[in-house]
C-alpha positions in Angstrom: -28.9 51.8 73.4 -28.8 49.0 76.0 -32.6 48.4 75.6 -32.1 48.1 71.8 -29.3 45.6 72.2 -31.4 43.5 74.6 -34.3 43.6 72.0 -32.0 42.3 69.4 -30.7 39.6 71.4 -34.2 38.5 72.4 -35.3 38.5 68.8 -32.2 36.3 67.8 -32.9 33.8 70.5 -36.5 33.7 69.4 -35.5 33.1 65.9 -33.1 30.2 67.0 -35.8 28.8 69.0 -38.2 28.8 65.9 -35.6 27.2 63.8 -35.1 24.3 66.3 -38.9 23.9 66.6 -39.1 23.7 62.8 -36.4 21.0 62.7 -38.0 19.0 65.4 -41.4 19.2 63.4 -39.8 18.1 60.1 -37.7 15.1 61.5 -40.9 13.1 62.6 -42.5 13.7 59.3 -39.4 12.5 57.4 -39.3 9.4 59.6 -43.0 8.8 59.2 -42.6 9.2 55.4 -39.6 6.8 55.4 -41.7 4.3 57.5 -44.7 4.8 55.1 -42.4 4.3 52.1 -40.9 1.0 53.7 -44.3 -0.2 54.4 -45.6 0.9 51.1 -45.9 -1.0 47.8 -42.4 0.0 46.6 -40.4 -2.2 49.0 -42.8 -5.1 48.9 -40.6 -6.2 46.2 -40.2 -10.0 46.5 -43.2 -10.4 44.4 -42.1 -8.1 41.7 -38.3 -9.2 41.7 -39.4 -12.7 40.6 -40.2 -11.7 37.1 -36.9 -9.8 36.8 -35.0 -12.9 37.8 -37.0 -14.9 35.3 -36.0 -12.4 32.7 -32.5 -12.7 33.5 -32.4 -16.4 33.4 -34.2 -16.6 30.2 -31.6 -14.6 28.5 -28.7 -15.9 30.4 -27.9 -18.4 27.5 -27.4 -15.5 25.1 -25.3 -13.3 27.6 -21.9 -14.5 26.4 -22.6 -14.3 22.7 -24.0 -10.7 23.1 -20.9 -9.7 25.0 -18.7 -11.4 22.4 -20.4 -9.6 19.6 -20.0 -6.2 21.4 -16.3 -7.0 22.0 -15.7 -8.0 18.5 -17.4 -4.9 17.1 -15.4 -2.6 19.5 -12.1 -4.4 18.7 -12.3 -3.1 15.0 -11.5 -6.5 13.5 -14.5 -6.5 11.1 -13.0 -3.5 9.2 -10.2 -3.6 6.5 -7.9 -0.7 6.5 -7.7 1.1 3.1 -3.9 1.7 3.5 -3.4 -2.2 3.3 -5.3 -2.2 0.0 -3.3 0.7 -1.3 0.0 -0.9 -0.5 -1.0 -4.0 -2.6 -2.8 -2.0 -5.4 0.3 0.2 -5.9 2.7 -2.7 -6.6 0.2 -4.4 -8.8 -0.2 -1.2 -10.8 3.6 -0.9 -11.3 3.9 -4.5 -12.4 1.0 -4.4 -14.7 2.3 -1.3 -16.5 5.8 -2.7 -16.9 4.4 -5.9 -18.4 2.2 -4.1 -20.9 4.9 -1.7 -22.0 7.4 -4.6 -22.1 5.2 -6.8 -24.3 4.3 -3.9 -26.8 7.5 -1.9 -26.9 10.5 -2.7 -24.8 10.8 -6.2 -25.8 11.0 -5.4 -29.5 13.5 -2.5 -28.8 15.6 -4.7 -26.7 15.8 -7.6 -29.2 16.5 -5.3 -32.3 13.4 -6.1 -34.0 13.0 -2.4 -35.2 15.7 -3.4 -37.9 12.8 -5.1 -39.9 10.7 -2.0 -39.4 13.3 0.3 -40.9 14.2 -2.2 -43.7 10.8 -2.0 -45.2 9.8 0.4 -48.1 8.3 3.8 -47.3 5.2 3.1 -49.3 4.4 0.1 -47.1 4.8 2.2 -43.9 2.6 5.0 -45.3 0.1 2.4 -46.3 -0.1 0.9 -42.9 0.2 4.0 -40.6 -0.7 6.9 -42.9 1.2 10.1 -43.5 2.6 12.1 -40.8 0.2 14.5 -38.8 -2.6 12.9 -40.8 -5.9 11.4 -39.5 -4.8 7.8 -40.3 -1.6 8.3 -38.1 -3.6 9.6 -35.2 -6.0 6.9 -35.5 -3.2 4.1 -35.5 -1.6 5.8 -32.4 -5.0 6.0 -30.8 -5.6 2.3 -31.4 -2.2 1.5 -30.0 -2.9 3.4 -26.9 -6.3 1.9 -26.6 -4.8 -1.6 -26.8 -2.3 -0.8 -24.0 -5.0 0.6 -21.8 -7.3 -2.2 -22.1 -4.5 -4.7 -21.5 -3.4 -2.7 -18.4 -6.9 -2.4 -17.2 -7.8 -6.1 -17.4 -4.5 -7.1 -15.6 -5.0 -4.5 -12.9 -8.6 -5.6 -12.4 -7.6 -9.3 -12.0 -4.8 -8.3 -9.4 -7.1 -6.1 -7.6 -9.6 -8.8 -7.4 -7.0 -11.1 -5.9 -5.9 -8.5 -3.4 -9.5 -8.0 -2.2 -9.8 -11.8 -1.6 -6.4 -11.6 0.2 -7.6 -8.8 2.5 -10.9 -10.8 3.0 -9.1 -13.8 4.2 -6.8 -11.8 6.5 -10.0 -10.3 8.1 -11.2 -13.8 8.6 -8.0 -15.1 10.1 -8.2 -12.1 12.5 -11.8 -12.9 13.7 -10.9 -16.5 14.0 -7.9 -15.5 16.3 -10.2 -13.3 18.3 -12.7 -16.1 18.7 -10.0 -18.5 20.0 -8.8 -15.8 22.5 -12.4 -15.2 23.7 -13.9 -18.7 24.0 -17.0 -19.2 26.3 -15.9 -20.1 29.9 -15.0 -23.9 30.2 -14.9 -24.5 33.9 -14.8 -28.2 33.9 -11.2 -29.4 34.5 -9.7 -32.3 36.3 -12.2 -35.1 37.4 -15.2 -32.7 37.5 -18.4 -34.4 36.0 -19.9 -32.6 33.1 -23.5 -32.6 32.2 -24.5 -33.2 28.7 -26.8 -30.1 28.9 -23.8 -27.8 30.0 -21.7 -29.3 27.2 -24.4 -28.8 24.7 -24.9 -25.1 25.8 -21.2 -24.6 25.4 -21.2 -25.9 21.8 -24.0 -23.8 20.9 -22.4 -20.8 22.3 -19.3 -21.4 20.3 -21.2 -22.0 17.1 -23.3 -18.8 17.8 -20.1 -16.7 18.3 -18.3 -18.3 15.3 -21.3 -17.5 13.0 -21.2 -13.8 14.0 -17.4 -13.7 13.7 -17.5 -15.3 10.1 -20.6 -13.6 8.8 -19.1 -10.6 7.0 -16.3 -12.7 5.5 -18.8 -15.4 4.3 -20.7 -12.8 2.6 -17.6 -11.3 0.9 -16.4 -14.8 -0.2 -19.8 -15.6 -1.8 -19.1 -12.6 -4.0 -15.5 -13.3 -4.7 -15.6 -17.1 -5.0 -16.3 -17.6 -8.8 -14.1 -14.5 -10.0 -11.1 -15.7 -7.9 -11.7 -19.3 -9.2 -11.7 -18.1 -12.7 -8.4 -15.9 -12.2 -6.8 -18.9 -10.6 -7.7 -21.2 -13.5 -6.4 -18.5 -15.9 -3.2 -18.3 -14.3 -2.7 -22.1 -14.5 -3.9 -22.1 -18.1 -1.3 -19.4 -19.0 1.5 -21.2 -17.4 0.6 -24.5 -19.2 0.4 -22.6 -22.5 3.7 -21.1 -22.1 5.3 -24.5 -21.1 3.9 -26.1 -24.2 5.0 -23.3 -26.6 8.5 -23.5 -25.1 8.7 -27.4 -25.0 7.3 -28.3 -28.3 9.7 -26.5 -30.5 12.5 -28.1 -28.5 11.1 -31.6 -29.1 10.1 -31.2 -32.8 13.8 -31.7 -34.1 14.0 -35.1 -32.2 10.7 -36.2 -33.7 11.1 -36.4 -37.5 8.1 -38.7 -38.2 5.7 -36.6 -35.9 2.8 -35.3 -38.0 0.4 -32.6 -36.4 -2.7 -31.5 -38.0 -2.3 -28.1 -39.7 1.5 -28.3 -39.4 3.8 -29.1 -42.3 5.6 -32.5 -42.2 9.0 -32.1 -40.5 11.9 -33.5 -42.6 15.2 -34.4 -41.2 17.6 -31.5 -40.7 14.8 -28.9 -41.7 13.0 -26.4 -39.8 9.8 -26.0 -42.0 7.5 -27.3 -39.1 8.9 -24.9 -36.8 7.4 -21.9 -38.5 4.0 -22.6 -37.0 5.4 -22.8 -33.5 7.5 -19.7 -34.1 4.4 -17.8 -34.8 3.1 -18.6 -31.3 5.0 -16.3 -28.8 5.5 -18.1 -25.5 6.7 -14.7 -23.9 3.0 -13.3 -23.9 1.2 -15.9 -21.6 4.4 -16.2 -19.5 4.8 -12.6 -18.8 0.9 -12.3 -18.1 1.1 -15.2 -15.8 4.1 -14.1 -13.9 2.3 -10.7 -13.2 -0.6 -12.6 -11.5 1.4 -15.3 -9.7 2.4 -13.3 -6.6 -1.2 -12.2 -5.7 -2.6 -15.6 -6.6 -0.2 -17.6 -4.3 -0.7 -14.8 -1.5 -4.4 -15.2 -1.7 -4.4 -19.0 -1.7 -2.0 -19.1 1.3 -4.3 -16.8 3.3 -7.2 -19.0 2.5 -5.2 -22.0 3.7 -4.3 -20.4 6.9 -8.0 -19.5 7.5 -9.1 -23.1 6.9 -6.2 -24.2 9.3 -7.4 -22.1 12.0 -11.0 -23.4 11.6 -9.9 -26.9 11.7 -7.9 -26.3 14.8 -10.8 -24.6 16.7 -13.1 -27.6 15.5 -10.7 -30.0 17.0 -10.7 -28.2 20.4 -14.5 -28.2 20.4 -14.7 -32.0 19.6 -12.2 -32.8 22.2 -14.2 -31.0 24.9 -17.4 -32.6 23.7 -15.8 -36.0 23.8 -14.6 -35.3 27.4 -18.2 -34.3 28.4 -19.4 -37.6 26.9 -16.7 -39.7 28.6 -17.3 -38.1 32.1 -20.9 -37.8 32.1 -22.9 -40.5 33.8 -25.1 -41.8 31.1 -28.7 -42.8 31.8 -31.5 -44.0 29.5 -33.1 -40.6 29.6 -29.9 -39.0 28.5 -29.5 -40.9 25.3 -31.1 -38.1 23.2 -28.8 -35.5 24.6 -25.8 -37.7 24.0 -26.7 -38.0 20.3 -27.4 -34.4 20.1 -24.1 -33.3 21.6 -22.1 -35.7 19.5 -23.9 -34.4 16.3 -23.5 -30.7 17.3 -19.8 -31.1 17.9 -19.2 -32.7 14.7 -21.3 -30.4 12.6 -19.9 -27.3 14.2 -17.6 -25.2 11.9 -18.6 -27.6 9.0 -19.9 -24.7 6.8 -17.0 -22.2 7.9 -14.4 -23.9 5.6 -13.5 -21.9 2.4 -14.4 -23.9 -0.6 -14.5 -23.6 -4.4 -17.8 -23.7 -6.3 -17.4 -27.5 -6.7 -17.2 -28.0 -3.0 -13.4 -28.5 -2.8 -11.9 -27.2 0.3 -9.0 -24.7 -0.3 -5.8 -26.2 0.9 -2.1 -25.9 0.6 -2.0 -27.9 -2.7 -3.2 -25.0 -4.9 -0.5 -22.4 -3.9 2.3 -25.1 -4.1 1.0 -26.1 -7.5 0.8 -22.6 -8.9 4.3 -21.7 -7.5 5.9 -24.9 -8.7 4.5 -24.3 -12.2 5.8 -20.8 -12.4 9.1 -21.9 -11.3 9.2 -24.8 -13.8 8.3 -22.7 -16.8 10.8 -19.9 -15.9 13.6 -22.7 -15.5 12.6 -24.1 -18.9 12.6 -20.6 -20.6 16.0 -20.0 -19.2 17.3 -23.3 -20.4 15.9 -22.6 -23.9 17.4 -19.2 -23.9 14.2 -17.4 -24.4 14.5 -13.7 -24.8 12.2 -12.4 -21.9 12.2 -10.3 -18.8 10.7 -11.5 -15.5 8.6 -8.9 -14.0 
């Protein structure tokens, strides 16, 4: 047993000696391999690192704009929430439905005009609407429902169009605020000299970032421009028509010698000429205009806010360009850069302003005029004791 123990101990010692010899043999090989790797072509990198540095420098001018694009996309500002559209459309759906029902049914019921209907003879009613439970009666009811549906659909489509433009301008405002908060670094402060090339690169970066931030809203506005312009013009025309229909009957009794083509001559103390104007109902254009006034004013205000933000950032860019021009040591060879910097700063954000199809900039005048016209017509209708309901 002792001999067996001694043999085991000798075997274990031999095994340990072999392991240590293996370690000693492997270490020099690894050291030699590391020295060969260090002497090899992989770490002879100064010659191969130069092209990498050149590539980085070549793309350095686009590094901030690329980061800005990634930040803007990750922020989720380019999207429009569907819930915001639903909130606006539900309100418009209710107002359009109430307007149509009021014009075709509620208004006549509230004013007692059904008295004329019941005073007519039964033969005239049957001739107009047909017998009860007949095809003519069903056709008359179907025609009436079709008129209500088409009227509601046209009003709802116009209001939805205005809501889409409003959300487009809100997204544009959000992108412009993000652009103002994430401007390219302007490290020149105090009395530091600014080279014209550095200022020119800064202007180019701002323009590049602004083009990407406003690209989606520009595409949407190109689609919505003419339809929105048509709806705004229609609202203004409806308000003017309602104003004239209310004002002219009030002024005709005071103009006895006034002759209008197609209207009988008005004699003193008579109302023969008022029959023509009584046929024109001012409640219809007034009600239709009031349904569209609120989304129209909201849309125009959002467009004005977007243009105001663009003008603000344009003034900031121009002030920094002027600072660079005033503090840069001008030389003869820098005259071209001087002109290029001044032109680029003046042309920046020039195409970003929201305009109508006739190149008129959307400002604060349009919503003020629409709102003032609506208030004027409603006030005139209240003074004339016009029987209408404001929706």
